[in-house]
C-alpha positions in Angstrom: 0.0 0.0 0.0 1.3 3.4 -1.0 0.1 7.0 -0.7 -0.8 6.8 -4.4 -3.4 4.2 -3.6 -5.5 6.7 -1.6 -8.1 7.2 -4.4 -8.7 3.5 -4.6 -9.1 3.2 -0.9 -11.9 5.8 -0.6 -14.7 3.5 -1.8 -13.3 0.7 0.3 -13.4 2.8 3.4 -17.1 3.5 2.5 -17.7 -0.2 2.6 -16.4 -0.3 6.1 -18.5 2.7 7.2 -15.4 5.0 7.5 -16.1 7.4 4.6 -13.3 9.8 4.0 -12.2 12.3 1.4 -9.2 11.4 -0.7 -6.9 14.1 0.7 -7.5 12.9 4.3 -6.7 9.3 3.2 -3.5 10.5 1.5 -2.5 12.3 4.8 -3.2 9.1 6.8 -1.2 7.0 4.4 1.7 9.5 4.6 1.6 9.5 8.4 1.9 5.7 8.6 4.2 5.1 5.6 7.4 4.8 7.7 5.8 3.4 10.9 7.7 0.2 11.6 4.8 -1.6 13.3 2.2 -0.8 10.7 1.8 -2.0 7.1 -0.8 -2.5 4.4 -1.6 -4.2 1.2 -3.9 -3.6 -1.8 -5.5 -6.1 -4.1 -5.5 -4.9 -7.7 -7.5 -6.4 -10.5 -7.5 -5.0 -14.1 -5.5 -2.0 -12.9 -8.1 -1.1 -10.2 -7.8 -1.4 -6.4 -10.5 -3.8 -5.3 -9.4 -4.5 -1.8 -7.1 -3.5 1.0 -5.8 -4.8 4.3 -3.8 -3.1 7.1 -1.9 -4.7 9.9 -0.4 -3.4 13.1 1.8 -4.9 15.8 0.9 -4.1 19.4 3.3 -4.5 22.2 1.7 -5.5 25.4 2.8 -6.1 29.0 0.8 -9.3 29.1 2.9 -11.2 26.6 6.5 -11.1 25.3 5.8 -11.3 21.6 3.9 -8.6 19.7 0.2 -9.2 19.1 -0.7 -8.6 15.5 -4.0 -6.9 14.7 -5.7 -6.9 11.4 -6.8 -3.2 11.6 -8.8 -3.2 8.4 -9.8 -5.4 5.5 -12.3 -4.6 2.8 -13.2 -5.8 -0.7 -15.5 -3.9 -3.1 -18.9 -5.7 -3.3 -18.2 -6.6 -6.9 -14.9 -8.2 -5.9 -16.4 -10.4 -3.2 -15.8 -14.1 -4.0 -12.9 -13.3 -6.2 -10.3 -14.4 -3.7 -9.0 -10.9 -3.1 -10.0 -11.0 0.6 -8.3 -14.4 1.1 -5.1 -13.1 -0.6 -5.1 -10.0 1.6 -5.6 -12.1 4.7 -2.8 -14.4 3.6 -0.4 -11.5 3.1 -1.3 -10.2 6.6 -0.7 -13.7 8.2 2.7 -14.0 6.4 3.7 -10.6 7.7 2.7 -11.7 11.2 5.0 -14.8 11.0 7.9 -12.7 9.8 7.3 -10.2 12.6 7.5 -12.9 15.3 3.9 -12.5 16.5 2.1 -15.6 17.7 -1.3 -14.1 18.4 -3.6 -12.4 15.8 -6.7 -10.5 16.4 -9.3 -8.8 14.2 -12.2 -6.6 14.9 -15.2 -6.6 12.7 -18.2 -4.3 12.9 -21.4 -5.8 14.1 -23.1 -4.6 10.9 -20.8 -7.0 8.8 -22.1 -10.6 9.4 -20.7 -11.8 6.1 -17.2 -10.6 7.2 -17.6 -12.5 10.4 -18.3 -15.7 8.5 -15.2 -15.0 6.3 -13.0 -14.9 9.3 -14.5 -17.9 11.0 -14.1 -20.0 7.9 -10.4 -19.2 8.1 -9.9 -20.3 11.7 -10.6 -17.1 13.6 -12.9 -17.4 16.6 -15.1 -15.0 18.5 -13.5 -14.4 21.9 -15.1 -11.3 23.4 -17.0 -8.1 23.0 -15.7 -4.8 21.7 -16.6 -1.5 23.3 -16.3 1.8 21.6 -16.4 5.4 22.9 -15.9 8.6 21.0 -14.3 11.5 22.9 -14.3 15.0 21.5 -15.4 15.8 18.0 -15.7 12.8 15.7 
């Protein structure tokens, strides 16, 4: 994933419910471009970005190794079933192994039951409940 991919990410962020203008996405990509514990991938078909995934390593006091989090994964509706999501998840999992993490986690919005099934079919299991709170202006 590169800053130049920002335009292709805009409709994918809409899929996740995080609509953002392209200039904001470019700024975010620039901010994380050199972050050693954050990375991302895009799936491109016929010259068009059809999916993306981002991963982050979190260092915790509870365990010695980093815990890898799949921060985001989305595929355009017309790309569902094409294997793009599976390829993106495989890229994330390979990065996790290279990073030395042994635990993976993913958060998926309650409004995305098809995504929940996608993860469960790939060996992820439900382990808890997520809480969210917005502070300040959103």
